C-alpha positions as CSV (number, residue, x, y, z in Angstrom):
1,M,-0.1,0.2,0.1
2,R,1.3,3.4,-1.0
3,R,0.6,6.9,0.3
4,L,0.7,10.1,-2.0
5,H,1.8,13.2,0.2
6,R,0.6,16.8,-0.6
7,N,4.2,17.3,-1.9
8,G,3.9,14.9,-4.7
9,S,6.2,12.3,-3.1
10,W,5.0,8.8,-2.8
11,E,5.8,6.5,0.5
12,D,5.7,2.5,0.5
13,W,3.6,2.5,3.6
14,K,2.5,-1.2,4.1
15,K,3.1,-4.5,2.6
16,L,0.4,-7.0,2.8
17,H,0.9,-10.5,1.8
18,S,-2.0,-10.9,-0.2
19,Q,-2.7,-11.3,-4.1
20,T,-5.2,-8.5,-4.4
21,L,-6.6,-5.7,-2.5
22,L,-9.8,-3.9,-3.6
23,G,-11.8,-1.2,-1.8
24,I,-10.5,0.8,1.0
25,T,-11.8,3.4,3.3
26,T,-10.2,5.7,5.9
27,A,-10.9,4.6,9.5
28,K,-12.2,7.2,11.7
29,G,-10.1,5.9,14.5
30,G,-7.0,6.0,12.5
31,G,-5.6,3.5,9.6
32,L,-7.7,2.3,6.8
33,I,-10.0,-0.8,6.3
34,V,-9.4,-2.8,3.5
35,C,-11.1,-5.3,1.3
36,D,-8.7,-8.3,0.7
37,C,-9.8,-10.9,-1.8
38,D,-8.0,-13.9,0.1
39,K,-8.6,-12.7,3.9
40,G,-11.8,-10.9,3.8
41,L,-12.3,-7.4,5.8
42,L,-9.2,-6.1,7.4
43,K,-7.9,-3.1,9.3
44,V,-4.4,-1.5,8.4
45,T,-2.6,0.7,11.2
46,D,0.9,1.7,11.5
47,D,1.1,-1.0,14.1
48,G,0.2,-4.0,11.8
49,V,-2.9,-5.7,10.3
50,T,-6.1,-7.0,12.0
51,V,-8.4,-9.3,10.5
52,L,-12.2,-8.0,11.2
53,A,-14.4,-10.3,9.4
54,S,-12.8,-13.5,7.4
55,H,-16.2,-15.8,7.6
56,F,-19.9,-15.3,7.0
57,S,-22.6,-17.8,8.0
58,G,-20.1,-20.7,7.8
59,S,-18.3,-19.9,4.8
60,E,-15.1,-17.9,4.0
61,I,-15.5,-14.2,2.6
62,R,-13.5,-14.8,-0.7
63,F,-14.4,-11.7,-2.7
64,A,-14.8,-8.6,-0.3
65,D,-15.1,-5.8,-2.8
66,D,-15.5,-2.4,-1.1
67,V,-16.4,-0.6,2.3
68,I,-17.4,2.2,3.8
69,E,-17.3,3.3,7.8
70,A,-20.4,4.7,9.5
71,S,-20.0,7.4,12.1
72,D,-21.0,4.8,14.9
73,G,-18.1,2.4,13.7
74,S,-20.3,0.2,11.7
75,L,-18.6,-1.2,8.4
76,Y,-20.8,-1.7,5.4
77,F,-19.2,-3.7,2.9
78,S,-19.9,-5.6,-0.3
79,V,-19.0,-9.1,-1.4
80,A,-19.0,-9.1,-5.2
81,S,-19.8,-13.0,-5.5
82,T,-20.1,-15.7,-3.2
83,K,-19.7,-18.3,-6.0
84,F,-16.8,-17.0,-8.4
85,P,-13.4,-15.4,-7.2
86,L,-12.0,-12.1,-8.3
87,H,-9.9,-13.5,-11.3
88,N,-13.0,-15.4,-12.6
89,W,-15.4,-12.4,-12.2
90,Y,-16.5,-12.2,-15.6
91,L,-17.9,-15.6,-15.2
92,D,-20.3,-13.9,-12.8
93,L,-21.7,-11.5,-15.6
94,L,-21.7,-14.3,-18.1
95,E,-24.1,-16.6,-15.9
96,A,-26.1,-13.5,-15.0
97,K,-27.3,-14.9,-11.6
98,P,-27.1,-13.0,-8.4
99,H,-24.6,-14.2,-5.9
100,G,-23.4,-10.9,-4.5
101,Q,-23.9,-9.7,-1.0
102,L,-23.7,-6.4,1.2
103,L,-22.7,-7.4,4.9
104,K,-22.4,-5.3,8.1
105,Y,-19.7,-5.7,10.3
106,D,-20.4,-4.2,14.1
107,P,-16.9,-3.5,15.9
108,S,-18.8,-3.7,19.3
109,T,-19.9,-7.2,19.0
110,Q,-17.4,-8.0,16.3
111,E,-20.4,-9.8,14.4
112,T,-20.9,-9.7,10.8
113,S,-24.6,-9.6,9.5
114,I,-26.6,-9.7,6.1
115,V,-27.9,-6.2,4.9
116,L,-28.9,-7.3,1.2
117,D,-28.6,-10.7,-0.6
118,G,-28.9,-11.7,-4.3
119,L,-26.9,-8.6,-5.9
120,G,-25.5,-8.7,-9.3
121,L,-21.9,-8.5,-8.6
122,A,-22.2,-6.1,-5.6
123,N,-19.4,-3.7,-6.1
124,G,-18.9,0.0,-4.6
125,V,-20.8,1.0,-1.3
126,A,-21.3,4.7,-0.1
127,L,-23.1,6.4,2.8
128,S,-25.3,9.5,2.0
129,K,-24.2,12.8,3.5
130,E,-26.5,12.4,6.4
131,E,-25.7,8.9,6.6
132,D,-29.6,8.1,6.4
133,Y,-28.9,5.6,3.4
134,L,-26.6,3.9,1.5
135,V,-25.9,3.1,-2.3
136,V,-24.5,-0.1,-3.4
137,C,-23.6,-0.7,-7.0
138,E,-25.0,-3.8,-9.0
139,T,-22.4,-3.9,-11.9
140,W,-23.8,-6.3,-14.3
141,R,-27.4,-5.0,-13.8
142,F,-26.0,-1.4,-14.9
143,R,-27.8,0.0,-11.7
144,C,-27.3,1.3,-8.1
145,L,-29.6,0.3,-5.3
146,K,-30.6,2.7,-2.3
147,H,-30.8,1.2,1.2
148,W,-32.3,3.3,3.9
149,L,-30.6,3.2,7.2
150,K,-32.8,5.9,9.2
151,G,-36.2,7.3,8.8
152,E,-39.6,6.2,7.7
153,S,-38.2,4.0,5.1
154,K,-35.7,2.4,7.6
155,G,-34.9,-1.0,6.2
156,E,-36.5,-0.6,2.8
157,T,-34.6,-0.9,-0.5
158,E,-35.1,0.9,-3.7
159,I,-33.4,1.7,-7.2
160,F,-31.2,4.8,-6.9
161,V,-30.3,4.9,-10.6
162,D,-30.6,2.5,-13.1
163,N,-30.1,1.9,-17.0
164,L,-26.5,3.3,-16.6
165,P,-24.2,3.6,-19.7
166,G,-22.2,0.7,-18.2
167,G,-21.5,-1.3,-15.1
168,P,-20.9,0.6,-12.0
169,D,-17.9,-0.1,-10.1
170,N,-16.6,2.0,-7.3
171,I,-18.9,4.8,-6.0
172,N,-17.6,8.0,-3.7
173,L,-19.4,10.8,-1.9
174,A,-18.9,14.0,-3.2
175,P,-18.6,17.1,-0.7
176,D,-21.7,18.4,-2.1
177,G,-23.8,15.3,-1.4
178,S,-23.7,13.8,-4.9
179,F,-21.8,10.6,-6.1
180,W,-19.0,10.1,-8.3
181,I,-19.6,6.5,-10.0
182,A,-17.0,4.9,-12.3
183,I,-18.5,3.1,-15.1
184,L,-17.3,-0.3,-17.0
185,Q,-17.4,-1.0,-20.4
186,L,-18.4,-4.4,-19.9
187,A,-18.5,-5.7,-23.5
188,S,-17.5,-4.1,-26.8
189,E,-19.9,-2.8,-29.0
190,K,-19.1,-5.7,-31.6
191,T,-19.6,-8.5,-29.0
192,E,-22.8,-7.5,-27.2
193,F,-24.7,-10.2,-28.8
194,V,-23.1,-12.8,-26.8
195,H,-25.0,-11.9,-23.7
196,T,-28.3,-12.7,-25.7
197,S,-27.4,-16.6,-26.0
198,K,-26.9,-18.9,-23.4
199,A,-24.9,-21.1,-25.8
200,L,-22.7,-18.5,-26.9
201,K,-22.1,-17.6,-23.2
202,Q,-21.2,-21.3,-22.2
203,I,-18.7,-21.3,-24.9
204,V,-17.1,-18.1,-23.9
205,A,-16.8,-19.3,-20.4
206,N,-15.0,-22.2,-21.4
207,F,-12.2,-20.3,-23.6
208,P,-10.5,-17.7,-21.4
209,K,-9.2,-16.1,-24.5
210,L,-12.6,-15.4,-25.9
211,I,-13.5,-13.6,-22.7
212,E,-10.4,-11.1,-23.2
213,L,-12.0,-10.4,-26.7
214,L,-15.4,-10.0,-25.3
215,N,-14.4,-7.7,-22.2
216,G,-14.7,-4.1,-23.2
217,V,-13.1,-2.6,-19.9
218,R,-9.9,-2.0,-21.3
219,T,-11.1,0.0,-24.2
220,K,-12.4,3.5,-22.7
221,A,-12.9,5.0,-19.3
222,T,-16.1,6.5,-18.0
223,V,-17.0,8.5,-14.8
224,I,-20.6,9.9,-14.2
225,N,-21.6,12.4,-11.2
226,V,-25.2,11.3,-9.7
227,A,-27.2,13.8,-7.6
228,A,-28.8,12.8,-4.5
229,D,-32.2,12.4,-6.2
230,G,-30.4,9.9,-8.8
231,K,-30.2,12.0,-11.8
232,I,-26.9,12.3,-13.9
233,I,-25.5,15.8,-13.8
234,K,-22.1,15.4,-15.2
235,R,-20.1,12.7,-17.4
236,F,-16.5,12.5,-18.2
237,D,-15.2,10.3,-21.2
238,D,-12.1,8.9,-22.5
239,P,-13.8,7.1,-25.4
240,D,-10.7,5.7,-27.0
241,G,-8.6,5.1,-23.8
242,T,-6.1,7.7,-25.0
243,V,-5.2,8.8,-21.7
244,T,-6.4,6.2,-19.2
245,S,-8.9,3.4,-19.4
246,F,-10.4,0.7,-17.1
247,V,-11.1,3.5,-14.4
248,T,-12.8,1.8,-11.3
249,S,-12.8,4.8,-8.9
250,A,-13.3,8.5,-8.7
251,L,-12.5,10.5,-5.7
252,E,-13.2,14.2,-5.3
253,F,-10.9,16.2,-3.4
254,E,-10.1,20.1,-3.4
255,D,-11.8,20.5,-6.6
256,H,-10.0,17.8,-8.6
257,L,-11.2,14.2,-9.5
258,Y,-8.5,11.6,-8.5
259,L,-9.1,8.5,-11.0
260,G,-7.7,5.0,-10.1
261,S,-7.3,2.8,-13.1
262,L,-6.6,-1.1,-13.4
263,N,-5.0,-0.6,-16.7
264,S,-2.5,2.3,-15.7
265,D,0.4,2.8,-13.7
266,F,-0.5,6.2,-12.4
267,I,-3.5,8.1,-10.7
268,G,-5.4,10.3,-12.8
269,K,-6.0,14.0,-11.9
270,L,-8.7,16.1,-13.4
271,S,-9.5,19.7,-12.4
272,L,-13.1,20.3,-11.8
273,K,-13.1,24.2,-12.4
């Protein structure tokens, strides 16, 4: 794990012995909360690494994806798929059956509970500015859900935004209460027909090289800004991947948007003014 300081210098902060780390969030008590595809939910501080949640309902948490901490210390985190591991995530898309979950870790009891089940590749998670609801992304359903945590609708779930121009990946709260969502092009325009045929999807699943041809995430980059009412108010694109592609996260800080990509060896920075 590396830290970028204000003066532009990088620091190699922590070495975690894991194949893949995904979502992270700052912990209010210091350190970071990290989703580890092998070990589950971790807390990383200067003093070391603590495993917070490695199992749920008798099974290992093998695809923890994203996490956010509420003001009371509760951790809401997504499990992208309970069937397919990270390196076979595209098979979850091809099968198109909901194996994703949204879980809650309670630090006071050290217990994990289910918030939502049956999600379509559960991905980014974000709390609203007032923490009265959270939003979770369903990547292959091209939508995000709103789950109420407070008020008259507490416990209810509704669609926050759907019919997105691609699969939503990570989501982050903006200072004004809107949300930044990274959008993945899950299929190239010439190969979208594959998803209309069960037989074709079976053939693709058996030949990994075909998945690389089908998968369009490396060809472009898209980020959208969605208001608290679910309306898209801004959109940024790199349609040909000229500067960056496969952007999976967008974070607003001091009038700039910082972009994380799985296909670039740099952090993108875009001025919002």
